[in-house]
N, C-alpha and C positions, 0 to 999 in steps of 0.2 A: 672355673675361676674361684679363687679363695675369697672369703669374706670374713669379717670379724664375727666370731660366735659368741664368746663370753669374755668378760674380764675376770680373771681369777685373783682373788684378794686373800692374802694370808692373814689369819686372825688367831688369837689365842682363846677367845671365848665366843663360840659360834652363836649361842642365843643372844648375847649382848650385841654382837655385830648385826644380827638380824633385826633387833629392835632399833638400833641406830640407823642403819642404812634404809630400812623400810620407812622410817619416820623422816629421814633426811630427803629422800628422793621420791616419796610416794610410790614405792615399789611394794610388791607383795612376795611372799615365799611361794614359789612354784610348788604345787601339791605333789608332783611326782618327780621332782628334779628335772634335769635337762642336760643333754649332751654328755651323759656319763657322770654328771655331778649330782650329789644328793641335795645340797643346800644352795639353791639358785634363786636369786631375787630377780623379779621381772617387773617392768613398768605396769602399773594398773591399767593404763590406757593402751598398752600394747606397743607404744612407740619408744624405742630406745634399746640400748644394749644391756643384756642380762649381766648380773654380777654373781659369780660363783664364789662361795666362801669355803676356804679350805683351812684346816687346822695347821698352824705353824708354830714352832717353838722358837724360831729365830726372831730376834727383834728387828723391826723395820729400820732401814738405813736413815741416817739424818738427812742425807741429800739423795733421795731416790732417783734412779734414772728414768723410771716411768711412774707417773702419778695421774690422778683424775683431775681434770679441770671442770668445774661446775660453772655454768654461764648464767649471768644475770644481765638485765637491761641497763642498769645505771648504778651510780654510787649509793643512792638511798636503798635500793634493793640489796646491794652487796652488804651494806651494814646490817640491814634487817635480817638477811639470811645468815650472816655470821653469828649474830646474837641468837637466832633460833637454833642453829646447829650447836652452839655452845650449850644452850639449855637442854639439848638432847644428849650431851655427853662429849662433844668435841672439845678440843683445847686449842687455844691460840698458840702459835709457834713463834718463838723469837727467831725469825728467819734472818740469817746473816747475809743473804744474797739478793736482797731487794734492790732493784734499780732506783735511780733518783726519783722517778715519777711512775711508780708501779700502778698497773691496772688490775692487780690481783692481791689477795690476802691469802696467807698460808695458815691452814688449820690442820689438826691431826684428829683422826677418829679415835674412839676409846682404846683401840689397840696400838695407837701411835702411827698409823699409816697417814702420811702427809697427803693433802689435797689442796687445791686452790679454788677460790671463788673469784672468777674473772668478770670484771665490769666491761661488757662489750660496748658500752656507750662512752668509754673513757676517751677523752680528748687530750693528747699529750700536750704538756706545757711547753 
C-alpha cells in the first residue's frame, strides 16, 4: 500500500528555506536526511509529514496546482499566524482568486512558494 512519504519543495536558497520552514512549523532538520533526500525537515514531535527541500532554478507558478494548507482553529489564530509567518520572511500574496467569503489567506514563503492558512472554524456567511 502506498503512503505519502515527503513533500518535496523547490527552493533557490536551501539555508533560508530551512530557517523559514523550521520556524514556521516547529520542524527540525533531520540529521542524516531521509528517503534519499539530503535536506529533510521533520516535525519535532514526530507527528506530520516531512518536507524535503530541493534546489530549483525555476520560479514558482502564480497559481500552483499543488500547495500546502496550514490549519488553524479560528480567525484570531489565522491572523496571528499570518503575522508571525510574515515576521519570519513570508509575504502576503495579492490573490486574485479569493471566493466571496474565504476561509483562507494566501502567503508565499521567501522563495515565492504559495501556501494557505486555513481557518477550520470558519462559518460561511
